[in-house]
RONU-779182 format. One record per residue (C-alpha): x, y, z. Coordinates in steps of 0.25 Angstrom, whole numbers. Each point is the difference from the previous one (the first is absolute). Layout:
<recs>
(rec (X, Y, Z)) ...
</recs>
This chain:
<recs>
(rec (6, 68, -172)) (rec (-3, 9, -12)) (rec (-12, 0, -8)) (rec (6, -5, -14)) (rec (-7, 8, -13)) (rec (-9, -6, -9)) (rec (-1, 1, -13)) (rec (-16, -2, -4)) (rec (-8, 12, -3)) (rec (-11, -8, -1)) (rec (-12, -10, 6)) (rec (0, -10, -10)) (rec (1, -15, 1)) (rec (9, -2, -12)) (rec (0, -16, -5)) (rec (16, 4, 0)) (rec (0, 2, 15)) (rec (-10, -13, 1)) (rec (11, -9, -6)) (rec (10, 7, 7)) (rec (-6, -4, 15)) (rec (-6, -13, -4)) (rec (5, -10, 8)) (rec (-5, -12, 8)) (rec (-1, 7, 15)) (rec (-10, -3, 12)) (rec (-16, 9, -1)) (rec (3, 1, 16)) (rec (-13, -4, 5)) (rec (10, -4, 13)) (rec (13, 2, 3)) (rec (7, -9, 2)) (rec (-6, -6, -14)) (rec (-7, -13, 0)) (rec (12, -9, -5)) (rec (7, 4, 14)) (rec (-8, -6, 7)) (rec (0, -14, 5)) (rec (-6, -12, 8)) (rec (6, 3, 14)) (rec (-10, 9, 2)) (rec (-13, -9, 2)) (rec (-13, -2, 8)) (rec (8, 2, 12)) (rec (7, 11, -4)) (rec (-13, 7, -5)) (rec (-7, -2, 15)) (rec (11, 8, 6)) (rec (0, 12, -7)) (rec (-16, 0, 2)) (rec (2, 0, 15)) (rec (11, 9, -1)) (rec (-11, 9, -10)) (rec (-12, -3, 10)) (rec (6, 11, 10)) (rec (-2, 12, -10)) (rec (-15, 1, 2)) (rec (-3, 12, -3)) (rec (7, -2, -15)) (rec (-9, -4, -12)) (rec (3, -13, -8)) (rec (-1, -1, -15)) (rec (-7, -14, -4)) (rec (1, -7, -13)) (rec (-7, -12, -3)) (rec (2, -9, -12)) (rec (-10, -6, -8)) (rec (6, -9, -11)) (rec (-12, -5, -8)) (rec (-2, 3, -16)) (rec (-8, -7, -8)) (rec (9, 3, -12)) (rec (14, 2, -1)) (rec (4, 12, -9)) (rec (13, -3, -7)) (rec (8, 11, 4)) (rec (-4, -1, 15)) (rec (12, -2, 10)) (rec (-9, 1, 14)) (rec (-2, -13, 9)) (rec (-12, -6, -5)) (rec (-9, -12, 2)) (rec (-8, -4, -13)) (rec (-12, -7, 4)) (rec (-15, -1, -3)) (rec (-4, -8, 14)) (rec (-6, 10, 9)) (rec (5, -9, 9)) (rec (14, 3, 1)) (rec (-4, 14, 5)) (rec (-7, -3, 10)) (rec (10, -10, 6)) (rec (12, 11, -1)) (rec (-10, 10, 5)) (rec (-1, -8, 13)) (rec (15, -2, 0)) (rec (2, 15, -2)) (rec (-8, 0, 14)) (rec (7, -6, 7)) (rec (12, 8, -4)) (rec (-6, 12, 3)) (rec (-5, -4, 14)) (rec (14, -5, 2)) (rec (7, 12, -3)) (rec (-8, 9, 8)) (rec (1, -8, 13)) (rec (13, 3, -1)) (rec (-1, 16, -4)) (rec (-9, -1, 12)) (rec (-7, 15, 5)) (rec (8, 7, -15)) (rec (-13, -3, -6)) (rec (-2, 15, -8)) (rec (2, -3, -18)) (rec (2, 13, -6)) (rec (2, -6, -15)) (rec (-7, -14, -5)) (rec (2, -4, -15)) (rec (-5, -13, -5)) (rec (9, -6, -12)) (rec (2, -13, -7)) (rec (-2, -6, -10)) (rec (-16, 5, -3)) (rec (-4, 5, 16)) (rec (-15, 1, -6)) (rec (1, -14, -4)) (rec (-8, -4, 13)) (rec (-11, 10, -3)) (rec (-5, 9, 9)) (rec (-5, -11, 9)) (rec (14, -4, 3)) (rec (6, 13, 1)) (rec (-13, 3, 11)) (rec (5, -11, 8)) (rec (17, 3, 0)) (rec (-3, 14, 4)) (rec (-9, -4, 11)) (rec (12, -10, 5)) (rec (10, 12, -1)) (rec (-10, 7, 8)) (rec (-2, -9, 11)) (rec (17, 1, 1)) (rec (3, 11, -3)) (rec (-6, 16, 1)) (rec (-2, 8, -13)) (rec (3, 13, 3)) (rec (-8, 10, -4)) (rec (9, 7, -13)) (rec (4, -15, -3)) (rec (3, -1, -15)) (rec (-5, -11, -5)) (rec (2, -4, -15)) (rec (-2, -12, -7)) (rec (6, -7, -14)) (rec (-12, 0, -11)) (rec (0, -8, -12)) (rec (-11, 7, -9)) (rec (-4, -11, -8)) (rec (-5, -7, 11)) (rec (-5, 11, 9)) (rec (-9, 9, -6)) (rec (-8, 12, 4)) (rec (-9, -8, 12)) (rec (14, -6, 6)) (rec (6, 13, 1)) (rec (-11, 7, 5)) (rec (-2, -10, 12)) (rec (14, -1, 2)) (rec (-1, 16, 4)) (rec (-11, -5, 10)) (rec (10, -9, 8)) (rec (10, 12, 3)) (rec (11, -1, -12)) (rec (2, 13, -4)) (rec (11, 0, -12)) (rec (-1, -12, -10)) (rec (10, -2, -11)) (rec (-4, -5, -14)) (rec (9, -9, -8)) (rec (0, 6, -14)) (rec (14, -5, -7)) (rec (-5, 6, -13)) (rec (-11, 5, -7)) (rec (4, -5, -15)) (rec (-8, -15, -4)) (rec (12, -4, -6)) (rec (8, 0, 11)) (rec (-9, -4, 8)) (rec (-1, -12, -7)) (rec (15, -4, 1)) (rec (-1, 0, 15)) (rec (-13, -7, 0)) (rec (-6, 11, 8)) (rec (-15, 5, -6)) (rec (-6, 13, 5)) (rec (-7, 10, -9)) (rec (0, 15, 3)) (rec (-12, 1, 3)) (rec (0, -10, 9)) (rec (13, 7, 9)) (rec (-9, 14, -2)) (rec (-12, -7, 6)) (rec (7, -6, 12)) (rec (8, 14, 0)) (rec (-14, 10, 2)) (rec (-4, -11, 10)) (rec (11, 3, 8)) (rec (-3, 15, -2)) (rec (-14, -2, 2)) (rec (2, -7, 14)) (rec (10, 11, 6)) (rec (13, -7, -1)) (rec (11, 9, 8)) (rec (11, -6, -12)) (rec (0, -7, -13)) (rec (12, -6, -6)) (rec (2, -6, -14)) (rec (13, -10, -2)) (rec (7, 0, -13)) (rec (10, -8, -6)) (rec (9, 4, -11)) (rec (11, -9, -7)) (rec (-14, -12, -4)) (rec (-1, -6, -12)) (rec (-7, 8, -13)) (rec (4, 12, 8)) (rec (3, 11, -10)) (rec (4, 16, 2)) (rec (-14, 1, -8)) (rec (-8, -9, 8)) (rec (4, 3, 13)) (rec (-2, 15, -2)) (rec (-14, -4, -3)) (rec (0, -7, 14)) (rec (8, 13, 7)) (rec (-13, 8, -7)) (rec (-11, -7, 5)) (rec (7, -2, 15)) (rec (1, 15, 1)) (rec (-14, 2, -6)) (rec (-4, -9, 11)) (rec (6, 8, 10)) (rec (5, -8, 11)) (rec (4, 5, 12)) (rec (14, -9, -1)) (rec (7, -8, -10)) (rec (11, -11, 2)) (rec (8, -3, -10)) (rec (6, -13, 0)) (rec (12, -6, -10)) (rec (-5, -13, -5)) (rec (13, -10, 4)) (rec (-1, -12, -11)) (rec (7, -12, 10)) (rec (-7, -13, -8)) (rec (10, -10, 8)) (rec (-5, 6, 13)) (rec (-14, 2, -3)) (rec (-5, -11, -8)) (rec (-14, 8, -4)) (rec (9, 9, -7)) (rec (4, -10, -11)) (rec (-14, 2, -5)) (rec (6, 14, -7)) (rec (7, 1, -12)) (rec (13, 5, 3)) (rec (2, 8, -15)) (rec (-14, 6, 4)) (rec (7, 7, 11)) (rec (5, 15, -3)) (rec (14, 1, -2)) (rec (11, 6, 12)) (rec (-1, 13, -8)) (rec (-15, 1, -3)) (rec (-2, -2, 15)) (rec (8, 11, 4)) (rec (-8, 8, -10)) (rec (-12, -6, 7)) (rec (4, 5, 13)) (rec (5, 13, -4)) (rec (-14, 4, -6)) (rec (-8, -4, 10)) (rec (8, 7, 11)) (rec (-1, 13, -10)) (rec (-16, -1, -4)) (rec (-3, -3, 16)) (rec (8, 12, 5)) (rec (-6, 8, -12)) (rec (-13, -3, 6)) (rec (3, 5, 13)) (rec (3, -15, 8)) (rec (13, 2, 10)) (rec (10, -10, -1)) (rec (0, -7, 15)) (rec (12, -9, -2)) (rec (5, -7, -13)) (rec (-12, -6, -3)) (rec (-12, 7, 6)) (rec (-9, 14, -5)) (rec (-10, 7, 8)) (rec (-9, 12, -2)) (rec (5, 11, 7)) (rec (-12, -1, 11)) (rec (2, -13, 3)) (rec (6, -3, 14)) (rec (11, -6, -4)) (rec (5, 12, -7)) (rec (-3, 10, 10)) (rec (8, -11, 10)) (rec (12, 0, -8)) (rec (1, 15, -1)) (rec (-2, 0, 14)) (rec (13, -12, 1)) (rec (-12, -8, 6)) (rec (0, -11, -9)) (rec (2, -16, 3)) (rec (1, -12, -6)) (rec (-1, -15, 2)) (rec (-5, -13, -7)) (rec (-12, 7, -1)) (rec (4, 11, -8)) (rec (1, 16, 3)) (rec (-8, 4, 12)) (rec (-1, 12, 8)) (rec (-5, -9, 13)) (rec (10, 1, 12)) (rec (1, -15, 3)) (rec (13, -2, -1)) (rec (-3, -15, 4)) (rec (-7, -10, -12)) (rec (-6, -16, 5)) (rec (-1, -6, -12)) (rec (-12, -12, -1)) (rec (0, -11, -10)) (rec (8, -8, -9)) (rec (14, 6, -3)) (rec (-5, 13, 7)) (rec (11, 9, 4)) (rec (1, 7, 13)) (rec (9, 11, 8)) (rec (-1, 0, 15)) (rec (11, 4, 9)) (rec (11, 2, -9)) (rec (-3, -14, -6)) (rec (-4, -4, -13)) (rec (-8, -12, -2)) (rec (-7, -8, -11)) (rec (-8, -11, 0)) (rec (0, -13, -7)) (rec (-3, 1, -17)) (rec (-7, -11, -1)) (rec (-15, -4, 4)) (rec (5, -15, 5)) (rec (11, 7, 9)) (rec (-9, 10, 4)) (rec (-10, -8, 6)) (rec (9, -11, 5)) (rec (8, 12, 7)) (rec (-13, 6, 6)) (rec (-4, -13, 5)) (rec (11, -4, 8)) (rec (6, 13, 4)) (rec (-10, 11, 0)) (rec (8, 7, -9)) (rec (7, 0, -13)) (rec (12, 8, -1)) (rec (11, -9, -7)) (rec (10, 13, -5)) (rec (3, 13, 6)) (rec (11, 9, 5)) (rec (4, 7, 13)) (rec (6, 15, -3)) (rec (12, 4, 5)) (rec (3, 13, 4)) (rec (6, 4, -13)) (rec (-12, -6, -8)) (rec (-8, 9, 8)) (rec (7, 12, -3)) (rec (1, -4, -17)) (rec (-14, -4, 0)) (rec (-3, 15, 7)) (rec (9, 6, -11)) (rec (-6, -8, -13)) (rec (-16, 1, 5)) (rec (4, 16, 1)) (rec (4, -1, -14)) (rec (-11, -9, -7)) (rec (-11, 8, 8)) (rec (3, 15, 2)) (rec (12, 1, -10)) (rec (9, 5, 10)) (rec (8, -2, 11)) (rec (2, 9, 11)) (rec (14, 0, 7)) (rec (-6, 8, 13)) (rec (-12, -10, 1)) (rec (10, -14, -1)) (rec (6, 6, 11)) (rec (-11, 4, 10)) (rec (-5, -14, -5)) (rec (11, -9, 1)) (rec (11, 8, 6)) (rec (7, -3, -13)) (rec (9, 10, -7)) (rec (-1, -2, -14)) (rec (13, 5, -5)) (rec (8, -9, 9)) (rec (-10, -11, -1)) (rec (-1, 0, -15)) (rec (12, 5, -4)) (rec (3, -11, -12)) (rec (-15, 0, -5)) (rec (1, 14, -2)) (rec (11, -1, -10)) (rec (-9, -8, -8)) (rec (-11, 10, -1)) (rec (9, 8, -10)) (rec (-6, -6, -14)) (rec (-14, 2, 6)) (rec (4, 15, 3)) (rec (8, 3, -13)) (rec (-13, -7, -7)) (rec (-10, 11, 7)) (rec (-7, -12, 7)) (rec (5, 4, 13)) (rec (4, 13, 8)) (rec (7, 3, 11)) (rec (0, 9, 11)) (rec (3, 6, 13)) (rec (-12, -7, 5)) (rec (0, -13, -5)) (rec (-2, -8, -15)) (rec (-13, 3, -9)) (rec (-4, -8, -11)) (rec (-4, 9, -12)) (rec (-13, -1, -10)) (rec (9, -8, -10)) (rec (6, -7, 11)) (rec (-12, -7, 6)) (rec (-1, -10, -11)) (rec (14, -5, 4)) (rec (-4, 1, 15)) (rec (4, -16, 2)) (rec (14, 1, -7)) (rec (3, 12, 10)) (rec (-5, -8, 11)) (rec (9, -11, -3)) (rec (13, 9, 3)) (rec (-4, -3, 16)) (rec (-4, -14, -2)) (rec (12, -6, 7)) (rec (-5, -16, -4)) (rec (4, 5, -14)) (rec (14, 0, 3)) (rec (1, -14, 2)) (rec (-3, -8, -13)) (rec (-1, -12, 9)) (rec (-11, 6, 6)) (rec (-8, 5, -11)) (rec (-13, -5, -7)) (rec (-6, 1, -12)) (rec (-7, 13, -3)) (rec (-9, 4, -11)) (rec (5, 12, -8)) (rec (-1, 16, 4)) (rec (-9, 5, -10)) 
</recs>
């Protein structure tokens, strides 16, 4: 294999490049991706995986808890949520969560160490500090939150103010993510989500005063009423507030699948060219401000542990996002939650009614998943290394999985030539390295190693890579 030449001498993510590589493709929060999973993996397969994993008592586990409730549904939202004003519903739901937690911990036996804990939704703070206190107490009765456990939570600045942010820190949460999306009032009106810049600044300052280890902002590009000028102001405000991390997501307009999106006027969405421009501008402004690109759509300050871990090749990724935590396996608790245990992906029932029925009858609520083959494990490693650390070292692949890259991936390697020619990827005697400009297109690069994309009959509907 030769390194190939590349024709680009700068690190500018141009609109032309974005257009060239914009196509449907997986986000690779898992490999194999969710469309490959099936109901052949259910509660019994999950029980077996948990029992098999229980013997690794010295290895920590990551734990995700899904709180699906919201008081209202934003027009753009694609999350698995339940809109309700009835506080009895969350109380009943938490009883089910406790039962699932008890069953999972029973099957894991003496494997109790938790290295990473994340509360997502919905709006986790919907149940209030009192509700979260009870959930944490229940978790601690079954698991050991390790001294360096990363405890993170998603917070809606509209409903959780300064006091709540301070109290969450007292409960032990050390990382917080604020859903900002966009600061522009016209955009907020178009997506049904009103929150002032002052409100966001208030909760940000509270988080800093409470000494959270990390603060994240979620932004979305491609929303209705967004223009390059308006989004530039959102970026300026974000950079001025200086969060430790920024997640920059592409808005996927799928009204047929997400009825709440019918409230968005399609004619108010930026056209394709403008959306490319929004993304290109954001990459430029954030990197010029000193943020480092972590994956295709995350950014972190140089001193943030994600940046340091990426430099050292220690970055990991799971359904909770990028992490430096060592937990290789994850347990998901709650409606629609996803886990990965004993080389098996599992997902809980995605409706509240189905989740309740399954927990009440079986104690677990898994309705689909996938047991990884040897080939899946190998490809998952390669894709994960590229997505997380922007590099894949041949010797490490061989030492970890006894796989010779040149023999195993001869045909896949040929498909990398366009990326090398466009300056997105370098290949040398040590391995593959994604270039700074190639980080934006790492999903496309990873797709070259996806065995399931070769078989259209096993494909799925994916968002676009840009």
